[in-house]
VMD Tcl script that draws the C-alpha trace (Angstrom):
set ca {
  {-12.28 -17.62 16.51}
  {-11.64 -21.16 15.13}
  {-9.85 -19.51 11.77}
  {-8.17 -17.54 14.32}
  {-6.32 -20.32 16.08}
  {-5.58 -21.54 13.32}
  {-3.77 -18.74 12.14}
  {-2.62 -18.04 14.71}
  {-0.67 -21.75 14.59}
  {0.31 -20.86 10.85}
  {2.35 -17.58 12.08}
  {4.04 -19.59 14.59}
  {5.58 -22.01 12.53}
  {6.53 -19.77 9.75}
  {10.05 -18.29 10.07}
  {9.96 -16.89 6.45}
  {7.37 -14.42 6.17}
  {5.65 -12.05 3.59}
  {2.55 -9.75 3.47}
  {1.20 -7.89 0.71}
  {-1.27 -6.36 1.95}
  {-3.66 -3.76 -0.68}
  {-5.90 -0.51 0.20}
  {-8.35 -2.57 3.08}
  {-4.65 -2.17 5.24}
  {-5.41 1.03 5.65}
  {-9.07 1.09 4.95}
  {-9.53 1.38 9.22}
  {-6.85 4.16 9.79}
  {-9.82 6.17 7.65}
  {-7.85 6.32 4.28}
  {-10.08 5.43 1.03}
  {-9.75 2.76 -0.81}
  {-10.55 3.02 -4.62}
  {-12.99 -0.37 -5.80}
  {-15.37 -0.85 -2.54}
  {-18.67 0.58 -2.09}
  {-17.33 3.57 -0.95}
  {-14.15 3.96 -2.83}
  {-12.92 6.47 -4.13}
  {-14.33 5.48 -7.97}
  {-17.69 6.26 -6.70}
  {-17.33 9.72 -4.73}
  {-18.93 12.19 -6.65}
  {-16.27 14.44 -7.33}
  {-16.30 18.06 -9.71}
  {-13.68 16.69 -11.96}
  {-15.43 15.36 -15.02}
  {-13.24 12.86 -15.46}
  {-12.28 9.56 -14.58}
  {-9.60 8.85 -11.42}
  {-7.21 6.72 -14.11}
  {-6.80 10.06 -15.51}
  {-6.45 12.53 -13.04}
  {-3.59 10.09 -11.29}
  {-2.24 9.65 -14.60}
  {1.92 11.15 -15.77}
  {0.27 12.44 -18.78}
  {-2.06 13.99 -16.77}
  {0.50 15.74 -14.75}
  {3.05 17.00 -16.59}
  {0.00 18.26 -18.96}
  {-2.75 19.82 -16.06}
  {-0.34 20.22 -12.59}
  {-2.47 22.50 -10.91}
  {-5.41 20.80 -11.87}
  {-3.53 17.60 -10.27}
  {-2.09 18.78 -7.54}
  {-5.79 20.27 -6.60}
  {-6.70 16.39 -6.62}
  {-3.62 14.75 -5.40}
  {-3.83 16.85 -1.82}
  {-7.60 16.53 -1.75}
  {-8.68 12.73 -2.33}
  {-4.44 11.11 -2.04}
  {-3.36 12.98 1.18}
  {-5.33 12.51 4.79}
  {-3.11 14.70 7.54}
  {-5.13 13.01 10.32}
  {-4.60 9.41 9.04}
  {-2.92 6.89 11.77}
  {-1.73 3.61 11.73}
  {-3.94 1.12 12.86}
  {-4.22 -2.26 14.40}
  {-3.03 -3.97 11.05}
  {0.65 -1.44 11.36}
  {1.22 -2.38 15.06}
  {0.92 -5.69 15.24}
  {2.94 -6.19 12.10}
  {5.54 -4.27 13.36}
  {5.67 -6.26 15.70}
  {5.91 -9.60 14.44}
  {8.40 -8.30 12.50}
  {10.52 -8.16 15.34}
  {9.75 -11.67 15.79}
  {9.71 -12.84 12.44}
  {11.96 -12.87 9.35}
  {8.79 -10.23 7.91}
  {8.72 -8.47 4.55}
  {5.55 -6.43 4.08}
  {5.23 -5.68 0.04}
  {2.05 -2.83 0.06}
  {0.25 -1.16 -2.73}
  {-0.19 1.45 -0.31}
  {1.31 4.82 -0.63}
  {0.32 6.57 2.86}
  {3.61 5.13 4.15}
  {1.92 4.00 8.19}
  {3.67 0.68 7.91}
  {6.57 2.73 8.47}
  {4.90 5.25 11.06}
  {4.47 2.09 13.26}
  {7.76 0.72 13.00}
  {8.27 -1.76 10.52}
  {11.64 -0.89 8.41}
  {11.31 -4.12 6.18}
  {8.98 -2.64 3.86}
  {8.53 -2.80 0.08}
  {6.44 -0.06 -1.24}
  {5.08 -1.15 -4.59}
  {3.74 1.92 -5.56}
  {5.78 4.66 -3.59}
  {4.43 6.85 -0.84}
  {3.31 10.07 -0.57}
  {5.95 11.30 2.24}
  {8.54 11.59 -0.70}
  {8.55 14.02 -3.42}
  {11.07 15.74 -5.58}
  {12.22 17.53 -7.66}
  {12.20 17.02 -11.22}
  {15.50 19.67 -11.94}
  {17.26 19.21 -8.89}
  {16.12 16.60 -7.67}
  {16.46 18.19 -3.90}
  {13.76 15.73 -1.80}
  {11.17 17.48 0.18}
  {8.95 16.07 3.07}
  {4.57 15.75 3.19}
  {4.96 18.87 4.92}
  {6.48 20.96 2.27}
  {3.20 19.52 -0.37}
  {1.14 20.41 1.77}
  {1.84 24.50 2.79}
  {2.21 24.74 -1.01}
  {-0.17 26.93 -2.92}
  {-1.11 25.38 -6.17}
  {1.38 23.59 -7.12}
  {4.75 23.03 -5.04}
  {8.35 24.70 -6.48}
  {11.46 24.06 -5.39}
  {13.01 26.73 -3.19}
  {16.46 25.91 -4.27}
  {16.31 25.88 -8.17}
  {12.30 26.56 -8.92}
  {11.44 23.17 -10.74}
  {8.33 21.95 -9.89}
  {8.48 18.84 -7.18}
  {6.48 15.53 -8.12}
  {5.40 13.27 -5.64}
  {7.40 10.14 -5.30}
  {4.09 7.08 -6.21}
  {3.91 5.26 -9.48}
  {1.34 7.14 -11.41}
  {-0.78 5.66 -13.80}
  {1.21 4.96 -16.88}
  {4.66 5.04 -14.98}
  {6.07 1.79 -14.16}
  {7.32 0.20 -11.32}
  {10.61 0.36 -10.08}
  {12.33 -2.37 -10.93}
  {14.79 -2.09 -7.38}
  {11.67 -2.56 -5.89}
  {10.06 -5.76 -7.94}
  {13.95 -7.35 -7.42}
  {13.50 -7.46 -3.87}
  {9.84 -8.04 -3.64}
  {10.30 -11.25 -5.98}
  {13.67 -12.57 -3.98}
  {11.57 -11.90 -0.26}
  {8.64 -14.18 -1.93}
  {10.91 -16.63 -3.34}
  {11.96 -17.01 0.15}
  {8.75 -17.40 1.96}
  {6.69 -20.06 3.42}
  {3.99 -18.27 4.41}
  {2.62 -15.91 2.51}
  {-0.30 -13.92 3.70}
  {-2.11 -11.74 1.44}
  {-4.68 -9.18 3.28}
  {-6.72 -6.59 2.18}
  {-6.22 -6.00 -1.93}
  {-8.83 -7.16 -4.65}
  {-5.81 -8.31 -6.55}
  {-6.97 -6.43 -9.42}
  {-3.65 -3.91 -10.04}
  {-1.15 -5.31 -12.28}
  {1.15 -5.26 -12.28}
  {1.54 -5.94 -8.58}
  {-0.83 -8.35 -8.39}
  {1.02 -11.08 -10.72}
  {4.18 -10.87 -8.33}
  {2.33 -13.01 -5.66}
  {2.88 -15.98 -8.41}
  {6.34 -15.75 -7.09}
  {5.68 -17.53 -4.18}
  {7.36 -20.99 -4.01}
  {5.35 -21.84 -0.96}
  {2.80 -24.03 0.54}
  {1.15 -21.61 3.17}
  {-1.32 -19.47 0.94}
  {-3.32 -17.21 3.95}
  {-6.23 -14.00 2.59}
  {-7.67 -12.04 4.72}
  {-10.35 -9.75 2.86}
  {-13.60 -8.84 2.70}
  {-14.33 -9.70 -0.70}
  {-13.35 -13.13 -2.27}
  {-9.94 -12.37 -5.07}
  {-8.81 -14.03 -8.04}
  {-5.78 -15.42 -6.81}
  {-5.47 -18.79 -8.63}
  {-3.35 -20.41 -6.08}
  {-4.48 -23.00 -3.44}
  {-5.68 -21.07 -0.01}
  {-5.16 -22.60 3.25}
  {-7.18 -20.31 5.48}
  {-9.45 -17.47 3.89}
  {-10.87 -15.26 7.10}
  {-13.47 -12.90 5.38}
  {-12.71 -10.38 7.99}
  {-10.56 -6.48 8.07}
  {-7.24 -6.70 8.19}
  {-7.23 -5.17 11.93}
  {-9.63 -6.92 13.81}
  {-8.06 -10.39 12.89}
  {-4.54 -9.20 14.29}
  {-6.48 -8.21 17.22}
  {-8.47 -11.23 17.67}
  {-4.87 -13.11 16.96}
  {-3.38 -10.73 19.57}
  {-6.02 -11.62 21.70}
  {-5.52 -15.13 21.96}
}
mol new
graphics top color blue
foreach p $ca { graphics top sphere $p radius 0.5 }
foreach p [lrange $ca 0 end-1] q [lrange $ca 1 end] { graphics top cylinder $p $q radius 0.2 }
display resetview
């Protein structure tokens, strides 16, 4: 509990906060991560290719039907709802200058009420026709049989997510760097920091207060103010109940 009290003091003193979150932020919502003991990489499936292939840009274009079969089964969780971490950050945004930089594509931060969210890897809730650029929500993708086709021009619809072999959105990178350079507190939570180039962005943080909330040690080559070995949502719930 001493760590929770220290975290509360650090947050109370901060003026500009960046929350840099990974898959561990959403596991408490029932969404599988990739690299943990129960993550997607460890699951046995009928697909004979690694996840990096199944979720790659080249596979999307060469085997679109199989891509979508896999994508709908493993990347879309209709039952997932925001957890305590999402709601805590939404409340914190109303009190502090907070920017959320997320590697997740589930859209749960916005569903919980957060507005200042940078989605480095896109969102399953945004989809677009590759031919005419018409936008489609998640419901259209879920209700489509096989490959989702545009109801305006007949083009193939692509999720607005960053697939393997694709680069991050330059505008998102710029916004993330600006937020990190202005921040006096960086909270890194629920991430292995093994996904690049997203993980390298934290090097743009110029402040001295770095808090890590994670179930495992992470390769962060900076002096850490506070490390809390716990689930993100449980930490914020304890913080709220102090």
